[in-house]
TITILUM-134727 format. One line per 4 residues: number of its first residue (from 1); for each residue z, x, y of N, C-alpha, C, O. Coordinates in steps of 0.1 Angstrom, whole numbers, plus 5000, padded with zeros to 4 digits. Example, Ala and Ser with C-alpha at 12.3 -4.5 7.8 and 13.67 -1.06 7.14 Angstrom:
2
1> 5078/5132/4943/5078/5123/4955/5078/5132/4967/5085/5142/4967  5071/5128/4978/5071/5137/4989/5079/5129/5000/5080/5134/5011
//
This chain:
219
1> 4775/5041/4884/4785/5051/4881/4796/5049/4891/4793/5045/4903  4808/5051/4889/4818/5050/4896/4818/5064/4907/4815/5075/4903  4823/5063/4920/4824/5076/4928/4830/5083/4921/4839/5081/4913  4823/5098/4926/4825/5109/4919/4837/5113/4928/4835/5114/4940
5> 4849/5114/4923/4862/5119/4937/4870/5128/4923/4870/5126/4911  4877/5137/4932/4885/5148/4924/4898/5140/4925/4901/5135/4936  4908/5137/4911/4921/5130/4915/4928/5137/4907/4924/5142/4897  4939/5138/4911/4952/5142/4902/4959/5138/4893/4963/5127/4896
9> 4965/5142/4882/4975/5134/4874/4988/5141/4872/4990/5151/4866  4998/5134/4879/5012/5138/4877/5020/5124/4877/5014/5114/4875  5036/5127/4879/5041/5118/4876/5039/5103/4890/5043/5091/4889  5032/5110/4900/5028/5099/4910/5018/5093/4908/5016/5082/4912
13> 5009/5099/4900/4996/5089/4899/4991/5097/4888/4991/5109/4886  4985/5083/4878/4976/5087/4868/4964/5079/4867/4965/5068/4863  4952/5084/4871/4939/5080/4872/4934/5070/4859/4925/5062/4861  4939/5072/4846/4937/5067/4835/4947/5061/4829/4946/5058/4818
17> 4959/5057/4837/4971/5050/4833/4968/5037/4828/4960/5029/4835  4973/5033/4816/4970/5020/4808/4984/5016/4804/4985/5010/4793  4995/5017/4811/5010/5014/4806/5007/4996/4805/5011/4991/4794  5000/4988/4813/4999/4977/4814/4986/4970/4806/4976/4966/4812
21> 4988/4969/4794/4974/4962/4785/4966/4949/4795/4954/4949/4797  4975/4941/4799/4968/4932/4806/4954/4938/4818/4942/4934/4818  4960/4948/4826/4956/4948/4836/4947/4963/4831/4940/4969/4839  4946/4969/4818/4937/4978/4814/4926/4971/4809/4915/4977/4809
25> 4927/4960/4804/4918/4950/4801/4909/4946/4809/4897/4946/4807  4916/4942/4819/4910/4936/4829/4903/4943/4837/4892/4939/4840  4907/4955/4842/4897/4968/4847/4886/4971/4839/4874/4973/4843  4889/4972/4825/4877/4975/4816/4866/4965/4819/4855/4969/4821
29> 4868/4953/4819/4862/4939/4822/4850/4944/4837/4838/4943/4839  4861/4949/4845/4854/4949/4856/4843/4960/4860/4834/4960/4868  4847/4970/4850/4839/4983/4853/4825/4979/4845/4814/4984/4848  4826/4970/4835/4812/4965/4830/4803/4954/4838/4791/4953/4838
33> 4812/4946/4846/4804/4937/4855/4800/4945/4867/4788/4945/4870  4807/4953/4873/4804/4963/4882/4804/4977/4884/4811/4983/4892  4796/4983/4877/4795/5000/4873/4802/5006/4884/4811/5014/4884  4795/5001/4894/4795/5009/4905/4810/5012/4914/4812/5020/4923
37> 4819/5002/4907/4833/5000/4917/4843/5012/4910/4841/5015/4899  4851/5016/4917/4861/5025/4912/4871/5020/4899/4876/5026/4890  4873/5006/4904/4877/5001/4890/4886/5008/4880/4884/5008/4868  4897/5013/4886/4910/5022/4879/4922/5023/4889/4922/5018/4900
41> 4933/5030/4884/4946/5030/4893/4941/5036/4911/4933/5045/4913  4946/5029/4919/4939/5035/4931/4953/5045/4936/4965/5043/4934  4946/5054/4941/4959/5066/4946/4960/5063/4959/4951/5057/4965  4974/5066/4967/4979/5066/4978/4969/5073/4986/4960/5080/4981
45> 4971/5070/5000/4962/5075/5010/4970/5077/5023/4978/5069/5027  4966/5090/5030/4973/5092/5039/4977/5109/5041/4971/5118/5037  4991/5109/5050/4991/5122/5054/5002/5126/5042/5009/5118/5036  5002/5141/5039/5012/5144/5029/5025/5146/5031/5033/5149/5022
49> 5028/5145/5042/5042/5146/5049/5045/5137/5059/5049/5141/5070  5045/5123/5057/5045/5114/5066/5058/5108/5071/5067/5106/5064  5058/5105/5081/5071/5096/5088/5072/5084/5087/5082/5079/5090  5060/5076/5083/5062/5063/5081/5055/5059/5068/5043/5063/5067
53> 5062/5052/5057/5055/5049/5047/5051/5035/5045/5060/5026/5045  5037/5030/5044/5035/5016/5044/5036/5009/5029/5030/5017/5021  5040/5001/5024/5040/5000/5009/5032/4986/5013/5034/4977/5021  5019/4988/5001/5015/4974/5000/5015/4967/4987/5023/4970/4978
57> 5006/4957/4985/5009/4951/4973/4999/4959/4959/5004/4967/4951  4984/4954/4960/4978/4958/4952/4967/4960/4956/4965/4958/4968  4956/4967/4947/4945/4966/4952/4936/4953/4953/4937/4944/4944  4928/4952/4963/4919/4940/4964/4907/4941/4955/4901/4952/4955
61> 4900/4931/4945/4888/4934/4938/4877/4937/4944/4870/4944/4938  4872/4933/4958/4860/4942/4963/4865/4949/4976/4858/4951/4985  4877/4951/4975/4882/4964/4984/4888/4976/4979/4879/4984/4976  4899/4980/4977/4904/4992/4972/4899/4995/4958/4896/5006/4954
65> 4898/4983/4950/4893/4983/4938/4881/4990/4937/4879/4999/4929  4870/4986/4947/4857/4991/4946/4857/5005/4951/4851/5015/4946  4865/5005/4965/4862/5017/4971/4871/5029/4967/4867/5041/4969  4882/5026/4961/4892/5037/4954/4901/5042/4966/4907/5053/4965
69> 4903/5035/4979/4911/5039/4990/4919/5024/4994/4913/5014/4997  4934/5024/4992/4936/5011/4998/4932/5007/5010/4928/5014/5019  4935/4994/5010/4930/4984/5020/4918/4987/5024/4915/4982/5035  4909/4995/5019/4895/5001/5025/4883/4989/5019/4882/4987/5007
73> 4875/4983/5029/4861/4976/5025/4868/4963/5022/4861/4956/5014  4882/4956/5024/4884/4943/5025/4891/4936/5034/4898/4943/5042  4893/4922/5034/4897/4918/5049/4912/4922/5054/4916/4922/5066  4919/4925/5044/4933/4928/5049/4931/4943/5057/4937/4947/5067
77> 4922/4951/5049/4922/4964/5057/4918/4964/5073/4922/4973/5081  4910/4950/5077/4906/4951/5088/4915/4953/5100/4913/4960/5110  4926/4944/5099/4939/4943/5109/4947/4954/5106/4954/4958/5115  4948/4958/5095/4959/4970/5094/4952/4980/5100/4956/4983/5111
81> 4942/4987/5096/4935/5001/5104/4932/4998/5118/4934/5006/5127  4927/4987/5119/4926/4984/5138/4939/4988/5143/4940/4997/5152  4950/4982/5138/4962/4983/5143/4968/4997/5142/4976/5000/5150  4965/5004/5132/4970/5019/5130/4964/5027/5138/4969/5037/5142
85> 4952/5024/5139/4943/5030/5151/4946/5030/5165/4947/5040/5172  4949/5018/5169/4955/5017/5183/4968/5024/5185/4972/5028/5196  4975/5026/5174/4990/5029/5175/4988/5043/5173/4999/5049/5175  4977/5051/5170/4974/5067/5171/4977/5069/5158/4977/5081/5156
89> 4979/5062/5147/4983/5066/5131/4970/5066/5124/4969/5070/5113  4961/5063/5129/4943/5064/5121/4936/5070/5132/4938/5068/5144  4924/5078/5125/4916/5082/5134/4905/5072/5135/4898/5076/5144  4901/5064/5131/4891/5052/5130/4897/5038/5130/4908/5036/5125
93> 4890/5028/5136/4896/5015/5135/4893/5007/5123/4899/4998/5118  4880/5013/5118/4871/5006/5107/4877/5013/5093/4880/5024/5093  4877/5007/5082/4877/5013/5073/4865/5007/5059/4866/4996/5054  4858/5014/5057/4844/5012/5052/4843/5018/5039/4841/5010/5030
97> 4845/5031/5035/4843/5036/5023/4854/5049/5022/4858/5054/5033  4858/5055/5011/4867/5065/5008/4863/5076/5015/4871/5085/5018  4849/5077/5019/4843/5091/5023/4839/5090/5039/4832/5098/5045  4844/5078/5045/4841/5076/5060/4848/5083/5070/4846/5080/5082
101> 4855/5092/5066/4859/5103/5075/4873/5096/5082/4879/5103/5090  4876/5085/5079/4893/5079/5083/4903/5085/5077/4904/5084/5065  4914/5094/5085/4924/5099/5084/4935/5091/5091/4934/5085/5101  4949/5091/5082/4959/5089/5086/4969/5099/5093/4970/5110/5087
105> 4976/5097/5103/4981/5107/5112/4998/5101/5110/5001/5090/5114  5009/5110/5105/5020/5106/5101/5023/5094/5096/5034/5089/5098  5013/5089/5086/5013/5079/5077/5010/5078/5064/5000/5085/5062  5015/5070/5053/5010/5069/5044/5011/5057/5039/5019/5049/5043
109> 5001/5053/5029/4998/5040/5022/5001/5041/5008/4993/5049/5002  5012/5033/5001/5014/5034/4987/5015/5020/4983/5021/5011/4989  5006/5018/4972/5010/5003/4968/5017/5000/4959/5015/5008/4949  5025/4991/4956/5034/4986/4946/5030/4986/4933/5037/4989/4923
113> 5016/4982/4933/5009/4981/4919/4994/4987/4924/4987/4986/4934  4993/4996/4913/4981/5005/4916/4966/5002/4910/4956/5006/4915  4969/4993/4899/4959/4984/4895/4955/4972/4901/4964/4964/4904  4942/4969/4903/4941/4953/4906/4943/4944/4894/4937/4945/4883
117> 4955/4934/4899/4958/4922/4890/4950/4911/4891/4947/4906/4902  4945/4905/4879/4939/4894/4880/4946/4883/4892/4958/4881/4892  4937/4875/4901/4941/4867/4909/4951/4873/4920/4959/4867/4926  4950/4884/4919/4959/4895/4931/4974/4893/4929/4981/4896/4939
121> 4980/4888/4916/4991/4885/4911/4997/4894/4903/4998/4888/4892  5001/4904/4903/5009/4913/4893/5017/4904/4884/5021/4893/4889  5021/4907/4874/5034/4903/4867/5047/4912/4869/5048/4924/4872  5056/4904/4867/5070/4912/4870/5072/4923/4860/5080/4932/4862
125> 5066/4922/4847/5067/4935/4839/5056/4945/4845/5058/4957/4842  5046/4942/4852/5035/4952/4854/5039/4960/4866/5034/4972/4867  5048/4953/4876/5055/4957/4888/5063/4966/4884/5061/4977/4889  5075/4964/4873/5084/4975/4866/5077/4985/4863/5081/4996/4867
129> 5066/4983/4857/5060/4996/4847/5051/5006/4858/5047/5017/4855  5049/4999/4871/5042/5008/4881/5054/5018/4891/5053/5029/4897  5062/5010/4890/5075/5013/4897/5078/5028/4899/5081/5033/4910  5077/5033/4885/5079/5047/4885/5072/5056/4891/5076/5067/4894
133> 5057/5051/4896/5051/5060/4903/5056/5061/4919/5058/5071/4925  5057/5048/4922/5062/5046/4935/5076/5053/4937/5076/5063/4944  5086/5050/4929/5097/5062/4930/5097/5078/4929/5105/5085/4935  5087/5082/4921/5083/5095/4922/5077/5102/4934/5080/5114/4938
137> 5069/5093/4940/5062/5096/4949/5072/5093/4963/5071/5102/4972  5079/5086/4965/5090/5086/4975/5098/5096/4974/5102/5101/4984  5102/5101/4962/5112/5113/4962/5107/5126/4968/5114/5135/4973  5094/5124/4966/5085/5139/4971/5084/5140/4987/5085/5151/4992
141> 5083/5126/4994/5081/5125/5009/5098/5127/5012/5106/5119/5008  5099/5138/5019/5112/5144/5026/5114/5141/5040/5125/5144/5045  5104/5134/5048/5108/5132/5062/5104/5120/5067/5102/5118/5079  5103/5111/5057/5102/5095/5058/5111/5089/5068/5122/5086/5064
145> 5108/5086/5081/5120/5078/5087/5117/5063/5085/5127/5056/5084  5104/5056/5084/5102/5042/5085/5095/5039/5072/5085/5046/5069  5099/5030/5065/5094/5022/5054/5087/5009/5059/5096/5002/5064  5078/5005/5059/5071/4993/5062/5067/4986/5052/5056/4991/5047
149> 5074/4974/5045/5070/4966/5037/5063/4954/5038/5067/4944/5043  5049/4957/5032/5041/4943/5037/5039/4935/5023/5032/4937/5013  5050/4923/5027/5053/4914/5018/5066/4914/5010/5071/4925/5009  5070/4906/5006/5081/4905/4996/5080/4914/4983/5089/4921/4979
153> 5067/4912/4977/5067/4920/4964/5069/4936/4969/5075/4944/4962  5063/4939/4982/5066/4955/4984/5081/4956/4986/5088/4964/4980  5084/4948/4997/5098/4951/4996/5109/4951/4986/5119/4958/4987  5105/4942/4975/5117/4943/4962/5110/4955/4956/5119/4964/4953
157> 5097/4959/4955/5095/4971/4947/5099/4983/4954/5100/4993/4946  5102/4986/4969/5107/4997/4974/5122/4998/4968/5127/5007/4961  5129/4984/4974/5141/4984/4966/5142/4991/4954/5148/5002/4954  5136/4986/4941/5137/4992/4927/5136/5002/4929/5144/5009/4923
161> 5126/5009/4936/5123/5025/4934/5133/5032/4939/5133/5044/4936  5142/5026/4947/5151/5036/4955/5166/5032/4947/5176/5039/4949  5165/5022/4941/5176/5018/4935/5187/5010/4942/5198/5007/4938  5181/5007/4952/5190/4995/4963/5192/4982/4957/5184/4978/4949
165> 5202/4975/4961/5205/4962/4953/5198/4950/4964/5202/4950/4975  5189/4941/4960/5181/4931/4967/5187/4924/4976/5183/4922/4987  5202/4918/4969/5211/4910/4977/5214/4916/4990/5215/4908/5000  5216/4930/4991/5218/4935/5004/5207/4938/5015/5209/4942/5027
169> 5196/4935/5010/5183/4939/5020/5177/4923/5018/5171/4921/5007  5178/4915/5026/5168/4903/5023/5156/4903/5030/5156/4907/5041  5147/4899/5026/5132/4898/5032/5133/4887/5044/5138/4876/5043  5126/4893/5054/5122/4883/5067/5113/4891/5076/5117/4902/5081
173> 5103/4886/5078/5092/4894/5090/5101/4898/5099/5111/4892/5103  5096/4909/5102/5104/4915/5116/5118/4924/5111/5122/4934/5117  5123/4919/5102/5137/4923/5099/5137/4939/5099/5127/4946/5097  5150/4943/5102/5149/4961/5101/5165/4962/5092/5175/4956/5095
177> 5162/4971/5082/5174/4976/5073/5174/4991/5075/5165/5000/5073  5187/4993/5078/5189/5007/5080/5193/5010/5065/5202/5003/5060  5187/5022/5058/5188/5030/5049/5198/5042/5049/5202/5045/5060  5201/5048/5036/5206/5058/5039/5201/5070/5044/5189/5071/5042
181> 5207/5080/5050/5200/5093/5055/5195/5088/5069/5190/5097/5075  5195/5074/5076/5192/5074/5087/5179/5068/5091/5177/5064/5102  5172/5067/5079/5158/5057/5078/5160/5045/5078/5171/5040/5076  5146/5037/5079/5150/5025/5081/5137/5017/5072/5126/5021/5071
185> 5141/5005/5068/5128/4996/5060/5129/4985/5070/5139/4979/5074  5115/4983/5074/5109/4972/5081/5101/4964/5072/5091/4967/5066  5106/4952/5074/5095/4940/5065/5084/4934/5073/5085/4934/5086  5075/4930/5068/5064/4925/5074/5054/4917/5067/5049/4923/5057
189> 5050/4903/5070/5043/4895/5063/5030/4905/5057/5029/4916/5062  5023/4902/5048/5011/4910/5042/4999/4906/5053/4996/4895/5058  4993/4917/5054/4979/4914/5064/4970/4906/5055/4958/4909/5058  4971/4899/5046/4962/4894/5035/4953/4884/5043/4957/4882/5055
193> 4941/4878/5037/4933/4868/5044/4941/4855/5050/4940/4849/5060  4948/4854/5037/4953/4838/5037/4966/4839/5049/4969/4828/5054  4972/4848/5053/4982/4850/5062/4978/4848/5077/4983/4841/5086  4966/4857/5075/4960/4861/5091/4952/4848/5096/4953/4844/5107
197> 4945/4841/5084/4936/4829/5086/4948/4818/5091/4947/4813/5103  4957/4816/5083/4965/4805/5087/4976/4807/5098/4984/4798/5101  4975/4819/5104/4987/4824/5115/4998/4825/5111/5006/4825/5121  5003/4826/5101/5013/4832/5096/5018/4844/5100/5029/4847/5105
201> 5007/4853/5099/5008/4868/5109/4996/4870/5116/4984/4871/5112  5001/4870/5128/4989/4871/5142/4990/4886/5143/4999/4894/5139  4979/4889/5150/4976/4904/5155/4985/4907/5164/4988/4919/5164  4994/4898/5173/5000/4906/5182/5016/4909/5175/5023/4919/5178
205> 5018/4898/5163/5029/4901/5155/5027/4914/5148/5036/4922/5150  5018/4915/5142/5016/4929/5136/5016/4940/5142/5021/4950/5136  5011/4942/5155/5011/4951/5165/5024/4955/5170/5026/4967/5172  5035/4944/5171/5046/4946/5173/5054/4953/5160/5062/4962/5161
209> 5052/4949/5153/5060/4953/5139/5054/4969/5137/5063/4977/5134  5041/4973/5139/5036/4987/5140/5042/4998/5149/5045/5010/5147  5045/4989/5162/5047/4997/5174/5063/5000/5172/5068/5012/5174  5072/4991/5168/5086/4994/5163/5086/5005/5152/5094/5014/5152
213> 5077/5005/5142/5078/5015/5131/5074/5031/5136/5079/5041/5132  5065/5029/5147/5063/5041/5155/5076/5045/5165/5080/5056/5167  5081/5034/5170/5093/5040/5178/5104/5048/5168/5107/5060/5168  5111/5039/5159/5119/5044/5150/5115/5055/5143/5125/5061/5139
217> 5103/5061/5140/5098/5072/5133/5098/5084/5145/5097/5096/5142  5097/5079/5157/5096/5088/5166/5082/5095/5167/5081/5107/5169  5070/5086/5166/5058/5092/5166/5050/5086/5174/5038/5090/5175
//
């Protein structure tokens, strides 16, 4: 059986969403193969009134898709949660399961796509279909000072959700973009296994970006 958890359904999240037929069918097969996996749209995680929003890509097969919490139980979460803990944004340095007691302070993680995509590659139509959830959640968060985009897809998804023009906000690791209202968008390479194993993103690089996010957010 899948983990028993209370989940809400509103304009920011639907645990039974089937807007994307390819993803819904893929998750159906995952549930048959791994009946103990969460294997449904993964809700956002973190503070309800954050000053920092971290926009990720999508759940990993044996990570968030298994545990039901973003970046929990997979390789990408190792660097993410360790760095957040060092910055005082997480209560634990290791993320193991959705009920391990880890909490985020002044930060919230929202994925661009809430369902596991085949080969970790969502289609453009799937990113657009899920963008309404991202837009609705961002609209609710009134005190965000920094949005940290983990990768180009997250960067573009945020711009889509806010109606910003992509050409005015080119993606580059470490780049800061001033947003309306005094907030900032910071770009960062995704903390994926590929990026960290190849050295494209190192722990010091990631720590520097998180530290800058904290500085700009005043936390």
